[in-house]
N, C-alpha and C positions, 0 to 999 in steps of 0.2 A: 852457330849452334845455339846460342842464347835466344835468337829470334825464333828458331824452330821450337825450342823448349817452351817459350812463352806462348806461341801459337797453339801448340799441343795442349798446354795447360789450360788456356782460354777455352779451347774447344771442349775439353773434358768438363770444365765448370759449366759451360753452356748446356751440355747434354744432361748434366746432373740437375741443373735448375729446371730444364724442360720436363724432366721426369717427375719433379716435385709439383710443378705447376699444372701438368697435364697427365694425371695418373690414369686417365681413361685409356692410355696406351696399354695398360695392363689388364684391360677388360675386353679382350678381343673375342669375337665369334662372327660367324658368317651372317651378315645383315642382308637378308634377301627381301626386304620390304622398305617402303617409305611411309612414315607416320605423318598424317595430315592434321589430325585433331585428337586431343586428349580431353575427355570430359570426366570430371571427378565429382561424385556425390558422396559427401563426407559427413559422418557423425563422430562424436568424441565422447569417450568415457573419461571424465576428469579424474575420478577416483582411481581408476586403474591405469590412467595415462595411456589410453589406447585410441587408435584410429580405426574406425569401421568404414570401409570404403566400397563403393560400387563404381567401377571405372568402365568407360566405353572408349576404346581406341579405334579410330578410323585410319585404315592403312591401305596402301596399294602394293601388290606384289611387284617385285622387280624381275620376275621370271614366270614363265608358264608352268602349269602343273604344280602350283604352289599349294602345299598342305601342311608343312611344318615350319616353325620358326621359334626363335628365342627372344625373351625380354630379360632385362636385368630386374631382379627382385630380391632385395636383401632381407632375409629372415621374415618374409611375409607368409602368413597362413592363408592359403588360397582355398576357398570353399567351392567355387564353381567357375567354369569358363564356358561361355555360350556364344554362338553366332547370333546375328541380328534376328534370325528366324526362330530363336530359342532352341536350336539344336545344340546338344551338349558336345563339347570338344574334350578330347583326352588331354591330360596335362601331367607333368612331373615337375617337382620343385626340389631345390636344395637351398643352401644358405645364400646363394648368389643369383640363381637363374630360375626363370619359369619357362619350361619347354612345352609348346602347345602343338598338338596334332589335330587338324581340322577334320570334320566328318566328310568333307568333299574337296575336290580339286578346284582351284581358281587359277585364272590367267592374269597376265600383266595389265589387261584393260579393265579388270574388276576393282571395285571399291568394297572393302570389307569392314564391317563393324563387329568388334569383338568385345563382349561384356565379361568383366572379371569381378567376382565378389571376393573380398579379402578382409583380413584384420591384422593388426600389428601393434605391438608395444615398442615403438621405435626408440633406439638409443642414439640415432643419428638422423639428420635430415629434417626432423620436426621435433619440437621440444615443448614440454609442459613445465612451466616455472611458477612457483608460488611467491607472491610478493606481499609483504606486510606494509600497509599504508599508515599514514600518520594517525588515523583514527583507530589503529590497531585492527582494522578490518583486513583479513587476508583474501587475496584474489588470485586466480590462476590466469596466466597469460599463455596462450598457445601461439607458437610462431615457428616458421620454417626457416632453415638456412641450409641450402642444398649444394652450394657451390663447392667444387666444380662437378662432382658426380655422386651426391648423396640423396638425390631425389628418389632413387629406387628403394630406399629404406622406408618410404611412406606411400609409394604407388609404383606399379610395374611400368617400365618404360625402356627405351633404348637410351641409357643414361650417359650421353656424351655431349660435350658443349657444341659439337658441330651438327647435332641433330636439331632440326627446327620444325615446329608445328604450332598451330593455333591451340588455344586452351580454353577451358570452361570449368568453373568451380561452383557447385551448389553445396553449401555447407550449413549445417544446423548447429547452433550453440545456445547456451542459456539466454533467456529473454533480456537480461541486463547486459549482454555482451554486444559489441560491434565487431564485425569481421571484415577485414580488408583483404583484397586479392588483386589480381592483375586485370587491367583493362577497364571496362565500363560496368557499372553496377546496373543490372537489369531489374532486380527486385529485392525488396527487403520485407519479408512477411512475418508477422507476429502470430504465433499459435498460443492463444491464451489458455487453452485447455491443457496443453503440455508444458506451458511456461518456457517455450523455446522461440527462437527467431532464426529464420532461414534466409541466407543471402545468396544471390545468384550473380556471379561475375562472368564476363565474357571478354576474352582477349583475341581480337581478330587479326593481329599481326603475328606471323611466325616468330618463335623465340625458343631458346634452349630449355631443356627440361629443368635445369637447376633454377631457372628464373620463375618457374611456376611456384607461387608463394601464397602464404596466408599469414595474417597476424590478427589475433582475436583477444579481446579483453574488455574490461569495464571502462571504456573510453568515453570521453566527451569530445564533441566536434567543435573546432574553431575554424572560422572561414576568413579568407583573405583574397587578395587579387594581385596578379602580376600583369599590369595593363588590363586587358580584357579577359585574361586567363584566370579562371577561378582556382583557388588553392584551398586545400582542406588539411588541417592538422588534427591529429588524434592523440590525446594525452589522458592521464588519470585525473579524476576530479580535483585532487589536492594539488595538482600541478597547473591548474587552469590559469592562475594569476601569473605564474612564472613563464608560461609557454610563449607569450608574445616576445619576451626578450630572447628566448632561444631561437625563434623563427623570424626575427626582425629583418634579417638580411635575405631571407628566402626569395621575396619578390624580385629584388635586384639580381640575384643569381639566375633566376628563371629567365628574366628579360635579357640578361647578358648572353646566356647560352642558347 
């Protein structure tokens, strides 16, 4: 009896831990599509701590006569949903979901691009933090932390760790900011008239929605190498002298792994 009790107790603990680690189990709906690519065009209102986004989702239906589907969208204000041909799609939102009805039927061999315009003042998934530096200069850092399913608080998606797609981020920040994201940096453009800088990042390997990330702030870049692999570290200017000590073991770790 003791062994059965221990086994039952162990199973109950395991189920409880899985429920904590994988809360996506509580976000079910019929997923009738496969997302291939997510492209985000982002602007930020630092004063209002707001994200203004234009998203393009590339998906393939998993059934014929496809016209309706859902995305996770946590408290997002959606202003427009359009097809690639600029035809407007009907949509409904609540605090958790974006439900879309397309203006025409598609089949399982079709590839569809859906454009979504939205805005949010997120309290999860992406954060605006103010830091005071040694010189008493205050600066804002914007960063995301979406694991395991908080990505839908800053862009519509199927927000589950088992969902995989490539991604792309085009983000505009103040000209003195540097913005980091996934994959390869395609461009870094300065707009002198608007005092902004726009970064374009592309990740060509499929990954989970919570891994789509940004980090932006008044960083300086430090360069290093792990063998032939270039390494880049980004820190605040007043941390520049201390940074080499913090990252001194990084080349060895990269080479080891």
